[in-house]
C-alpha positions as CSV (number, residue, x, y, z in Angstrom):
1,M,10.0,207.2,136.7
2,L,8.9,205.9,140.1
3,E,11.4,203.7,141.9
4,L,10.8,201.6,145.1
5,L,14.1,200.6,146.7
6,H,14.1,197.9,149.4
7,L,10.8,199.2,150.8
8,T,9.7,197.7,154.1
9,K,6.7,198.5,156.4
10,R,6.3,196.8,159.8
11,F,3.4,197.0,162.1
12,H,4.2,195.9,165.7
13,G,7.3,194.1,164.3
14,I,5.3,192.2,161.6
15,A,6.2,193.0,158.0
16,A,3.2,194.0,155.9
17,V,5.6,194.9,153.0
18,E,9.1,193.5,153.0
19,D,12.1,194.5,150.9
20,V,10.0,195.5,147.9
21,S,11.8,196.9,144.9
22,F,10.5,197.7,141.5
23,T,10.3,200.5,138.9
24,A,7.3,202.0,137.2
25,R,8.3,203.9,134.0
26,S,6.9,206.9,132.1
27,G,4.7,205.8,129.2
28,E,4.1,202.4,130.7
29,I,1.2,201.0,132.8
30,T,2.6,198.9,135.6
31,G,0.1,196.5,137.2
32,Y,0.5,195.9,140.9
33,L,-1.1,192.6,141.9
34,G,-1.5,190.4,144.9
35,P,-4.1,188.6,147.1
36,N,-5.9,190.5,149.8
37,G,-3.5,191.3,152.7
38,S,-0.5,191.0,150.4
39,G,0.6,194.6,151.1
40,K,-0.7,196.4,147.9
41,S,-2.6,199.2,149.6
42,T,0.1,199.6,152.2
43,T,2.6,200.1,149.4
44,M,0.3,202.7,147.7
45,K,-0.1,204.6,150.9
46,M,3.7,204.8,151.3
47,I,4.0,206.0,147.8
48,T,1.5,208.8,148.4
49,G,3.2,209.8,151.6
50,L,0.1,208.9,153.7
51,M,2.2,206.3,155.5
52,E,5.9,206.3,156.4
53,A,8.1,203.4,155.4
54,T,9.9,201.5,158.2
55,S,13.0,201.3,155.9
56,G,13.8,201.7,152.2
57,E,13.4,204.6,149.7
58,I,10.8,205.8,147.2
59,R,12.1,208.0,144.4
60,F,10.2,209.9,141.7
61,Q,12.2,211.3,138.8
62,G,15.4,210.4,140.7
63,E,14.5,212.4,143.8
64,R,13.5,210.9,147.2
65,I,9.9,211.8,147.8
66,Q,10.7,212.8,151.4
67,H,13.0,215.5,150.1
68,A,10.4,216.9,147.6
69,S,7.2,216.5,149.6
70,I,5.2,219.5,148.4
71,D,6.4,219.4,144.8
72,Y,5.9,215.6,144.6
73,R,2.3,215.8,145.9
74,Q,1.5,218.4,143.3
75,R,2.6,216.0,140.6
76,M,0.7,213.0,141.9
77,G,-2.9,211.9,141.4
78,Y,-4.3,209.1,143.6
79,V,-7.5,207.1,143.5
80,P,-7.7,205.2,146.9
81,E,-9.3,201.8,147.3
82,E,-11.9,203.2,149.7
83,P,-13.6,206.5,148.7
84,H,-13.3,209.1,151.5
85,L,-15.4,212.1,150.4
86,Y,-17.2,214.9,152.1
87,A,-20.7,213.5,151.7
88,H,-22.4,216.8,152.6
89,L,-20.9,218.5,149.6
90,S,-22.2,218.2,146.0
91,G,-19.9,216.6,143.4
92,L,-19.3,220.1,142.0
93,E,-18.5,221.6,145.4
94,Y,-16.1,218.8,146.2
95,L,-14.2,219.2,143.0
96,I,-14.0,223.0,143.3
97,M,-12.6,222.5,146.8
98,V,-10.0,220.1,145.5
99,G,-8.9,222.6,142.9
100,Q,-8.6,225.3,145.6
101,L,-6.6,223.1,147.9
102,R,-4.2,222.4,145.0
103,G,-3.9,226.1,144.3
104,L,-5.2,225.8,140.7
105,A,-6.4,228.9,138.9
106,A,-10.2,229.3,139.4
107,K,-11.4,230.1,135.9
108,P,-9.6,227.4,133.8
109,T,-10.2,224.8,136.6
110,A,-13.9,225.6,136.5
111,G,-14.0,224.9,132.8
112,R,-12.0,221.7,133.3
113,I,-14.3,220.5,136.1
114,D,-17.4,221.2,133.9
115,G,-15.9,219.3,131.0
116,L,-14.9,216.3,133.1
117,L,-18.3,216.1,134.8
118,R,-19.9,216.0,131.3
119,L,-17.5,213.4,130.0
120,F,-18.1,211.2,133.1
121,S,-21.9,211.7,132.9
122,L,-22.1,213.4,136.2
123,H,-23.1,216.9,135.0
124,P,-26.9,216.4,135.6
125,D,-26.1,215.5,139.2
126,R,-23.4,218.0,139.9
127,H,-25.5,219.9,142.5
128,V,-26.7,216.7,144.3
129,P,-25.0,215.9,147.6
130,I,-22.4,213.1,147.4
131,S,-24.3,211.3,150.1
132,A,-27.0,210.6,147.5
133,Y,-24.4,209.3,144.9
134,S,-24.1,205.6,144.1
135,K,-20.7,203.9,144.6
136,G,-19.9,204.2,140.9
137,M,-20.7,208.0,141.0
138,R,-18.4,208.5,143.9
139,Q,-15.7,206.6,142.1
140,K,-16.1,209.0,139.2
141,V,-15.7,212.0,141.5
142,L,-12.5,210.4,142.9
143,L,-11.1,209.9,139.4
144,I,-11.8,213.5,138.3
145,A,-10.2,214.8,141.5
146,A,-7.1,212.7,140.9
147,L,-6.7,213.9,137.3
148,L,-7.8,217.6,137.8
149,H,-4.3,219.0,138.1
150,N,-2.8,217.0,135.2
151,P,-0.5,214.8,137.4
152,A,2.7,213.2,136.1
153,L,2.3,210.2,138.4
154,I,-1.1,208.4,138.6
155,L,-1.8,205.9,141.4
156,L,-4.9,203.8,140.9
157,D,-6.0,201.4,143.7
158,E,-8.9,199.4,142.5
159,P,-10.2,202.2,140.2
160,F,-12.9,200.1,138.6
161,S,-14.8,199.5,141.8
162,G,-18.5,200.2,141.4
163,L,-18.2,201.5,137.8
164,D,-20.8,200.6,135.2
165,V,-19.6,198.7,132.1
166,A,-19.6,201.8,129.8
167,T,-17.5,203.9,132.3
168,A,-15.1,201.0,132.9
169,L,-14.4,200.8,129.2
170,V,-13.8,204.6,129.1
171,L,-11.4,204.3,132.1
172,R,-9.5,201.4,130.5
173,S,-9.0,203.4,127.4
174,L,-8.2,206.6,129.4
175,I,-5.4,204.8,131.4
176,Q,-3.8,203.7,128.1
177,E,-4.1,207.3,126.7
178,L,-2.5,208.8,129.8
179,A,0.4,206.4,129.7
180,A,0.8,207.1,125.9
181,R,1.2,210.8,126.9
182,G,4.1,210.0,129.1
183,K,2.5,209.6,132.5
184,V,3.7,207.1,135.1
185,V,0.8,204.9,135.9
186,L,0.7,202.3,138.7
187,F,-2.5,200.3,138.6
188,S,-3.6,197.9,141.4
189,S,-6.6,195.8,140.8
190,H,-8.2,192.4,141.4
191,E,-9.6,192.4,137.9
192,L,-6.9,190.4,136.2
193,E,-8.5,190.4,132.8
194,T,-8.4,194.2,132.8
195,V,-4.8,194.3,134.0
196,E,-3.8,191.9,131.3
197,R,-5.5,194.1,128.6
198,V,-4.0,197.4,129.7
199,C,-0.7,196.6,131.4
200,S,2.5,195.7,129.7
201,H,4.4,195.1,132.9
202,V,3.3,193.6,136.2
203,V,4.6,193.3,139.7
204,I,3.1,190.5,141.8
205,L,3.2,190.6,145.6
206,H,2.7,187.7,147.9
207,R,2.8,188.0,151.7
208,G,4.5,191.3,151.4
209,K,7.3,190.2,149.0
210,V,7.7,190.6,145.3
211,V,7.4,187.2,143.5
212,A,7.3,188.5,140.0
213,D,8.5,191.7,138.2
214,D,8.4,191.4,134.5
215,S,6.4,191.9,131.3
216,I,3.2,189.8,131.0
217,E,4.5,188.3,127.7
218,H,7.8,187.1,129.2
219,L,6.0,185.7,132.3
220,R,3.7,183.7,130.0
221,T,6.7,182.2,128.3
222,L,8.7,181.7,131.4
223,M,5.9,179.9,133.3
224,S,4.2,178.2,130.3
225,A,1.0,179.9,131.4
226,P,-1.5,181.2,128.8
227,T,-3.1,184.0,130.9
228,L,-2.2,186.4,133.7
229,E,-4.8,184.6,135.8
230,A,-2.9,181.3,135.4
231,I,0.4,183.1,136.2
232,F,-1.2,184.7,139.3
233,S,-2.5,181.4,140.5
234,Q,0.9,179.8,140.3
235,L,2.7,182.6,142.1
236,A,0.3,184.0,144.6
237,V,-2.6,181.6,145.3
238,E,-1.8,178.8,147.8
239,Q,-5.2,177.1,148.0
240,D,-6.7,174.6,145.6
241,T,-9.6,176.6,144.3
242,A,-11.3,173.7,142.5
243,A,-11.2,171.6,145.6
244,I,-12.7,174.4,147.8
245,S,-15.4,175.0,145.2
246,R,-16.4,171.3,145.3
247,Q,-16.5,171.3,149.1
248,V,-18.7,174.4,149.2
249,A,-21.1,172.9,146.6
250,D,-21.1,169.6,148.6
251,L,-22.0,171.5,151.8
252,I,-24.8,173.5,150.3
253,E,-26.3,170.4,148.7
254,A,-26.0,168.2,151.9
């Protein structure tokens, strides 16, 4: 179980994330939603330990992550929103490096890497430098790297970015399979339809604050909204999208 308790992050006195509390449970896919600039990626970076919170606590399996730093990182897999890869390495070389940095046994890890490269259709390009990879191919490398050590906590920040339809379908099914096997999955995405299909629970952030923390089904009933998109629009979208669309169309036709 991952717990965020009154988490706050300020930059130059301005709160990017303010008093955020929620729980992501084992065996459940928790969707983490919000408009651009709402604090989603900042939250993710604090959960990974890449960024320190101004105040509040993060606990995994009941223990503060600051007190279990090495052990915690060994149990966490993270797919960041922006892919930062060593572009001069091939996909295979990068994944071998990740396995070595994590202290994984060489022989079984080599077999796991080979199998994952085949399943993600990267095996024919395993010796090609990452600099020549498409965005979708780079995203697949990030996914494999995040899962290579069989993590108990999986953090996915826009994991579908750049993926082709076939791989996106595989990833959607994979996320559900990992949760069914008892993993804690926190999934941030702008693709509300995908979130609605795979997540049973959502946390919606707006201007750094939690405005919803509930099951999608209960939110539908509570807000008399048929879809997650409608719920999201009510809670986190301040602009009149139809009016803006009309104005844009008017301008380009003028």
